[in-house]
N, C-alpha and C positions, 0 to 999 in steps of 0.2 A: 598067734600073730593076727589072724583074721578078726578076732574080737577087738583088739586094740586099734587096728586099722579102721574099723567101723566107728569106733568112738572118736578117733581123731578126725575122721571125715565128717562126722556129725557135728562136732564142735566147730570145725572150720566153716561148715555150711551155715550154722546159726550165727556165727560172727560175721560172715559175709552178708547175710540178710540184714542184720542189725546195722551194719556199717553203710549200707546203701540207702541213703536218704535222698529223696528227690526234692528239688527246689520247685515249689508250686509257681508256675509261670505260664504265660501264653505269649507266643510270638507269631506275628503275621508279617509276611514280606511280599513285596511285588518284584518280580523279576523283569528286568529290562533287556529283552533278547537282543536288541540292536545296540546295547550298551550306551543308551542315551536316555536321560530322564527329562521329560518334557513337563514344564510347569503348567501347561494348559490342562493337563489331566491330573488333578489332585488325587492322591491315594487315600482311600477310605477303609478304616479298620474298625470292627465292632468287637468289644470285649464285654462279657457278662460278669459283673462283680457280685458275688454272693456273700463274701465275708467282709462285713463292714467294720469289724474290730481290728482289722489288719491294716498296716501301712504298706503302700506299694511304691515301687520304683518304676518310673516311666522312662524308657530307654529308647533312643533312636538307634536303629541298626542300619549299617551301610556296608556294602561290599563294592570295592572300586579297584581299578587297575593302578599300577604304579605310575602310569602316564597321566593320571588325573592332574589337571593344570593348576590346582590351588592347594594351599595349606589348610583351608577352612571350607566350611559350607554354611550358607545361610538357609534356614528353613523356617517355614511358617506352620505352626500347629494350631488347629482349631479343635477344641475339645468340648463335647456337650454330652448331656445325659438327660433322661426324662425328668429328673428332679432339679436340674440346674440349667441356667441359660448358657448359651454358647460363649466360649472364651477363646479369643485369638491371641497368640503370643508368637513373637519372633525370637529365634535363637541363632547365635553365631557360634558354631561348633568347630573347635580346632581338630584337624585331622593329622597334622604334622607340626614339628617344630624344628628349629635350625640345628639343635644338638643331636636329637635322636632320629630325626627323619619321621617316617610314618609312625603313628602312635598305636595302631592296632596290631593284630597278629597277621603275619603274612606268610604266603607260600608262593614261591616263584615270583610272579609279578602281580598277584592278587592280595588284597588286604581286606580283612574283616574288622569292623569296629562296632562296639556297643558303647554308646555315649549317654550317660544319664542326663536327662533334660533338666532336672531339678537337683539342687545341692542336698536336699533332704527328702526322704520318702514322704509321700502325700497320702491323705485319706481320700478314698473314693466312695461315693454313696452307692447304695444298693441299686442294682439294675443294669441295663445296657448302656454302655458308654461308647460314644463315637469319637474316633480320632481321625482327623483329616490332615495330611501333610502334603506340602509342596515346597519345592526349593524357590528361593527368591534371588538367585544368582543372576548376574548380567548375561552370562552365556546361557542361551536357551535354544535348543535343548542342551542340557549339561552332559558333556561327553565323558566317557570312560567310567560310567556308573553301571554296575551289573545288577544290583538289587538294593532296595531300601525297605524299611519297615519300622514297626513299633513293637516293643517287647514290654509286657507288664509282668513284674515279678514281685512276689511278697518279700518285704524287707525282713531281715532277721531282727528279732526283738532282743 
């Protein structure tokens, strides 16, 4: 019995190691302890890109209360790198709709959302990339926001 038990445990161990594949990514967030996001203080994130053969997803990350006042959020993204000039873009991101309510995953009255900023993965050049985000909503500071950030993840080929 002991011999078969060791063999089965060994096989299960090998299968569990082979099944655990990590998604290469990097995520940086800013926590807003007073649950207010002030547009006067843009958030700056640095990502070092070493694999230039890969396509990347650039994702906006937000955690908010159920009492957030809007179904969307307007953000401004400023992206630059050593080899590229700075590029500023505005995004209108939907957080809720009339049929489903909040689109993210929720627990109690908190919701997490990861929203891709581009419809297709993008190619990023080698080196350090700077992403600066701020909201451009009329309400400032923006209430009921717990954290915001940027996530860079390798796209599946």
